[in-house]
N, C-alpha and C positions, 0 to 999 in steps of 0.2 A: 685325741687320739692318740692311741699309744703304739706305738710299733713295735710288730712280733720278729723284727729280722734287723741287723745291723747293714742290711745292703742300703744303697741307694735306691731301689725300688723295692716296697714291703708292702704288705699285706697290713692296714690298720685297722681299729674295730672303731665302728661307728655306735653303736649300739649292741645289744645283747647279739643277736642271733644275727649282725650284720657286718660286713666289712667291707673297705676299699682300699683299691690301687693306688699309693704313693708316693711319687717320686720327689726323694730327698737330697737330690745331687745339688750338689752349691754352686755351679756355672760359673767358678773361679779357679779350681784346682789345676792341674796339667792335664788330670786324663778328662774333665769334662771341658777342657778347652780345644781338646784333640777328637772330641766328639764323641768320645765313651764314658757318657753320662753313668752308664749302668757299675764303671767302676770306678765313681768319685772315690776319693781319696779323705775328704773329709763333709760326709753327708751330714745334711743338716737334722736336728731336733725333730722339728715340724716342718713337715715336707708338701707337697701341693697334690691336692688329690685328682689324681686322674681319670677313676671309673666312676661312675654310678653305685650307689649299696649294692652287693649282692649276697648271699646266703653264707656266714662263715664256713660254711661244711665244705663249699666248693673251692673259695679265695685261694688254697694253694696249689689247687690246677688249674685256675685262670693264671696265678702266676708262671704258672711253668708253661704252659701255654704260649702267653703273651712274650715272653723269653724266647722260647723256639724260635716265633717270628718273627722276633730282632732279631734272631741269629740266621731266621733265612733271609732276612730284608740287606745283610752283609754278602752274602755268596755271590756267585759272577751267575747272571739272569742267562739259564739255560732253556731248551724248550720242554723237559721234563723232570718234575721234582716229584722223587716219593718221601713220604711221610708214614715215619712207622707207629701208626693211629689208627684207629675204626674211621671210617668216613662220618660216623655220625658223634664224633666227640670234636669237644670244645676244641682243640686246636685244628681239627678242618673245619669249621666254620671261620676260623681267623686267616689262617691259611688260606682259603679258597675266597678272602675278601682282599687281602695284601698282594698276593702273588698274580704275577700275568702269564705263569707257566702254563702250560699242561700237569695237573697234579693227580695220583695215583694215591692211595690210600690203603695200607696193610696191617694188621694189629701184627703180623710173624712177617718179617721181611723173607723168610722163606718160602712164603704162600705160592702154591702153583697159579693161582689164577694172575698174582703177579708177577711173577716170571713171564709166563704166556704173555702180557700185555705188554714188557719192556721189550719182549723180543720180537715185537711189532712195530715195536716205537722207535724203538735204539737200535743203532748197529751194532751195537755191543752186548746186549742184552741188558746191560743195567743202567742205572740213573746216573747224571754225573752230579744230581747233589742229593744227599740222603738228611730228613728232620729226622734225629732221633730225640727219643725225651727220656730216656734211662739206659738202655742195654745200648752204649757206642760201639763197644766191639761188635755186633752182630751188626751194627750200620756199615761201619766199618768195612767187615764182609761182602758188604752187600753191593757198594757203592763202584763205578767202574774206576779203574787205575787212574790214577790224576785227580781225580774226584774229590767234592766236599761233602763233610758230613758238619753237618748245623746240630749246635749243641745248647739247649738253651736251658736245663733243669740239671739235677744229681745227677751227677753219672753214679749209674750199679755196677756195668759192667766197664772200665775202661780198655781201652786196646794198650799194646806194650808198644813204645817205641820202634821197637821193631818191624811191629803188622804194620806202622803208618808209615814209616820208609820203604820198607820193599813197597807196598800198593802205592807209594808215590800218594796217600792222600792229605789235604787239609783238615782239620778243623778250625771253623766257622764259631766262634762268639759274639752272644750277643753286644750291641755296644749302648744303644737309644731306645729304650724300649717305650717311652713318651711316645718320640717319634710315632714310632707304628702306633702308636693306641690314640693320637691324632688321625690317624688314616682310617680309623675305624668308627663307621656310623654307630647310631643309639640302637639303630636296629640290629644288627649285628652281632654288638656287644650282647644284647637282650638275646641273641636267639645263641650266644657262644654259653653264656651262665644255663640259660633253661639246658643245653646239652650236658653241661658237667654235671648237673641236678638231676 
């Protein structure tokens, strides 16, 4: 298996068209000891396989979904969580399996149906936790003041420090994806991979 990333959670090829997620955290550095395995400072060359083989074409999407869910696990428990992704996405499948909260999905956080649902469910009309998969600035604008935005993957549009401070929003990073995957059944993982394909 050869890793395609320097991160402690990586996509590794197992066959020509297949890949797995691998945990390369060392378990001895200060980050690992603090429970932040995704921020390992001395990742191993050969890691521990965390998932069943999946088509290589969906591996990066699955990596992003897993890290987004790992960030959500680190956020405070709230009644309603908004996920910036379609309801039939791989991220949606994993969030439903892990989150005890009521979850609303919308590819566009400005969606009128989403706003109407939030208006009925939350006194402020905004969620306290939003899971963002790229446009973090939109998530910061959509979450309620003092809320939390879970960021799992690459940030396409980052908010300014001023936006974060003025809205009193906290960004939540993932710490341990291996622990999240340990809570996901084989059936749920297969459904998430199928949703990504």
